[in-house]
N, C-alpha and C positions, 0 to 999 in steps of 0.2 A: 417563526420567519417567511413564510409563503405569504401571509398577508401583508406584513412589511414592506415584504416587495414590490406587490401588486400596490399597496396603496402607495408608492414612490412613484411608481411608471405611469399610476395616475394623473398624481400631484406633475410628474415631468409633460407630458401630454398636454392636460391643462392648461399649463404655462405656455407650452409652444404655439396654441391655438389662441393664446389670450389675444382680444385685441389690444394693442397700445404695448404687449409686452414686448415687441421687438421693434418698435416704432412708434415714439409720442408725435413726431411732428416732423416737416420737413418745413428749412430754412429757406427763402425766395427771396434774392435781391430783387429790389426793382429799383431800377435806372431811367431818367429823360434826361433826352438832347432838347433843349436846355433844360438843367437840372430845374430845382425849386417849382414841380406841380405838386397838387393834391391827389391821392390816387385813392382809391377803392376799390376790393374786389370781394368776387362773390361766386359763390357755384350753385346751380340747382336754384336760382333765385333768392338765395339766404344769403346777406353779408358777412365774410369772414374778418376781411382786417382794415386798415385805412392806413395810408401816410401821408402825413399831413404836409410835408416837406421832402422831395426826393432830390437825394437818395436814401434809401431807408430798407429794409427788409422787415418780411413779416412771416408767422409761423404756420402751416397749413396741416392738418389729419390728413392720412390718408382718404381715397376717394377717384373714382373711376369718372365723375364729369369734369366737364373744361374746366377751367376757372375764366371769369368774363376781369378783365381788370380795366377800369376804366380812368382818364387823367384828364385832370385840366389845370390851365394856369392861365390868367389873365393875360390878352393879346395872343391868345392861341388858343385854333381850335381841341374841342375835345377829342379825346380816342381814348376806342374802346378795342381793345384787345383781344379775342378769345384762343386760351390757350391750353392745348389737351393736356393732359398725363399720357404716360407712357408705361407699357408694361418692366417690369422685372420679372427673371424668371425665380419659380420657387426655391424658396430657402431648403435647406439640404435637411436640415433639423424638424422641418415640418413635412419634408417627403416622408424620413426615414422613421423618427420618432413615433409620429402619429399616422405612419402607412399610409400618407395624402390625406388624412380627415382636413388638420388646417392646411396644407396647402391648398388643396379646393375652398376651402374655407373662405383664406384669405385671398384668394382672387377674385371671387364672386362677391367679398364686399369691397376691394378694391384695395387694397394692401399689399398687394405688390405693384403696383403704380404710382408715376413717380413724375414731381414735375421738373421742368429746369429748374438749374441754380441760379438761372437770373435771367432777369424779363425787363427786355430795352426797348423803349417807345419813343419814338421821334415824335416832336410834338411842331406842328405846322403854323407857321403867321397867320392872325389876321391881316386884311388890308384896311383901310380906316372904313370903308364901308360896312366891315364884320363879315366879309367873306375869306375865302381862305385866299392867301397872296397866289402871284402865279407864279409859275416854277421858271 
């Protein structure tokens, strides 16, 4: 009986700490003004997702590094925005069940960091010479 109790405790501990057990990804809406821009999203130089025509949304996994969002539309300047992740407080299950080990692992790997649910970018028109139009 004690063996099965220990085995089930270990299985519960591993499930609480497993990457992706509690969070498979975060959906982020990307909008531009005006709409209809093509946007790409990268993190630490690696492409994550793209949107052919805004508005749209992407799914990103947990991470600590900033997202780099680049949007372009004919007749407008290309714009790039760096969007940082913000930490959340550790989940109670990870602190209680695993005696803090799961919380430490999630904190170290960015499992508690989230991005905003929406990223909005304002595109600036180009003038006839290809430069930004004055305000």
